[in-house]
C-alpha angles and dihedrals in degrees: 000000000000092000095062112110122252115250089250093055091045092055091046092052091047087059089055095248100139117088126228092249098048124058132153097229139037116244098257091050091046091055090050090051091050090051091050093048095048095045090057103033111025134087090247107069098163113096097218093051089048090054092053091046092051092051089058092048092048090053089054089053094048092045091050091053092047100046111015101049094138096044109025115200099189098084143079123254122213114278092003119155122242089241091056093051090048093047094051093049092049090052089049089053090057087060091046092054090053091050097043101034089150090057103042133036118234091242095055117115142181112252105179117123119252098253092051090049089057092049093050095047091046090056097046106033096089095054123091102213092189093057097047122101110261094236090062090051089050091054090049092056091047091052089058099041105031094084093044097050101031106137098325095119102005093269119140129168111249111236111250094239089055089049092049094050092052093050094047092049093049092038101198117214130228095254097043125108113236132195141175110194092193097036100161107176092355100253096145093046095049092046089054088055089050091048089055093052096252094296115166099261100135094125088062098048119084135180136184129186131170096215114078092211093053092047088053091051089052092050090049089050092051090046090058092057098046116315093281100145101110093100097052113105135188107220144106104278091202097054109061090174089074094049121114120244088253093055092048091051094048101037116051134158120262088021107103131082097197132029121185122175151148103204123198112271139175140135092248100046112091139172111219102168103124093198092055095042092054090063091063130069087213089053088074134075114260121206124204110238098179138333109323092352124107136175127211116240136169130337112280123231093244144349134199112252096238091065093052090045090059090058093041091055091050090050092053094050125093115232103278092024122134134230142183120199132179112224140167116268094237091070090063096052115019112111091222090058096054092104088062090056090045089055091048093052090047092055104031149018116246109237098182149329124219119193110214123214116260090246092059096104098023137150084034102052138356091217110133112224143185133195119239118206117198142177115208112236121244118242112288093003116151122196116177101177138003144150121274121203114226132180138172119218104205092170121045102177099261140057130241090278093053095254118144113256121209130201116262133186126236089273091060094253123138116253111227135196127237090282093052095254120141113250120233114241099238128139096195099087090053089049091055091051091050092048090054088050088050093052087055090053091243102113102129103137106066128189138129093306092061141351139152130246119180116226087239089057094058110118121218092341089295109153099174110125093214087063090065094040102168093208092058092046088051092052091050090050090053092049090052093047092049091065090210091109140032114229108220126171120232085236092061091047090055090047091053091052095247096114139034124192128200134177125231128232143242112241099183128257091250087080096053112123096007097108148009103259112107115242101206115214130182094267089055092069106086131153097352093306139090116251111198123210113208090203088067096043117130137210125274093247091057089051091051089051092061102026099096097041095046093039097187114196138179112277093025111139118228112207124188106232104166133042135066117279101002102066111126097032114130140187137179127237116241132181088275092057103042097100100061143108118229128215124249090248091066127076120213109218119192128191102222094190109033092181090063097034117011118210091230090055090048091051089052093047093049089057099047116114095246092053094044089051091051091051090049095054093042090055112102136179111257112187103313103339136058117249138184088204119172088334085090085083092060093058111115116221118207098221109193120239095206107093091197091055090048093051089048091054092046089049096049094047091045087057090050093050091048090052091050093048092048090051091052089049092053092047092052091046093052090048089058096053109110116233 
């Protein structure tokens, strides 16, 4: 609440003492301050109602600038009463409703109390909305609506830098028809207008959103940039049977050149309408006949909306049309979703894939996403193999709390541009540059900001850019060339009978604390050892149930394979840890022939930087958690050739384990001392 004005400043501003060129806060911060103030002090405490109220007030401000330039109404006069300010804004809203009858219903009213009206007007009166850059206005809308929409229906505002990258990569032309079938606040549509230098192309720009309040925001947004809101509709994009006649006439399949969208997504949001599902190929069950071949079957009981939106976008596109769609990473790598990728490849050519940083949609959602760029195939077009542009955005311009991040040098100093301004730490502009180079067939230097993977090089239908990280591949290549180590996959070690891997079990939280047998969870594996939590200990009979199947032995390695931030952690079983039950998110790895591959050497290898990096890029989101899955078998271990080096590693780790065991023994001994 630090941004809220002091009472003295508030009174001064109410008297009109602030000039148009000097104001204590930037617009996004000001909108946040207004939200905080109203949430605490106004007669409308609910966030979603505040959002709707602010849309109406913003329209009053926009309308006032458009039509009352010589005699502005959206302001406070000296010594004016709160009730007078409130009355004038309410009158202004009546004019707004007449002008924007497709945005507001006649019965809509303003409900804010008089004092709050005065506060809001005092904060906004010195800004000229129509002269402000569109990206700032977008941030302002997000400040109002972010808290109201956060996660409720899988709807999250797309950061402007992500929007800008998508538009620049697809590069819409002046004469092309553009649509966003999940337009939200209209970010993609307005950025297209900006890309085309404010040319009057409103008849070619269309938006649809299911939520009336979001559709209103989009119309308001379009109004700010030139009254281009006539082609924004409030409807369910997926269910054409509910569309109005006007919509059906204006929005038809195979009729758009460019589609850009960030559809609602989430593991708990399902579409169950059988009538709707039957209209989509991806609303049916697909059975795998043989490798890379699927057959459509009956209608499924439900489908997540993002999958149907993929098909809807392809339906809207003309042959040769282009699209960009934001999707959860799981869709690009989960085995159960491979039929979706098969459908996409059947209908379109993949132009590119950009992996977004985990912080992209934070603090709203932790969902890791990528952007898929497609070109719809022309009728009868067959493409056997082609190059796909991939990129990994490690920096997205803000941190997990939404705070802007700036580039810094190794000394911790900010890097500035030629004008002395701090530079936002954002990889997306560089990715756009690399894509343009790729389109000219000149992409030779390849790194995270742009690299090429041929369709024929895709492994197991995995289309996640991180999986093909060029920097990791380059490091593996150098290791191989150095001839100091032999690169061997875990899969090959299992085939050769040197390793065995087992998964743990879930015992049920109802047994926690009912016994003395440690139930080892992912958080219990720390610094190569197993930390047991008595609160989660289980009864002897539960241990006996899993004892034989888990078969935990001394020198077994426990590796965290599922979770969020702990995947890749490992610990080794000692005499103190033998009698345990391990969680299903943990893999028990055993060296079957220690003379050929010692467990201490394996523990060392699993914790090397190159192996940890491989584990990181092979970890995908499955449903609601991250998982390494069977991709653990694809991890390459750099086994040293030098026997002396191997023996030294084994000796060093042996000493570390002895110290840890000794420490545990001392702790247990002290616990048993009677007071």
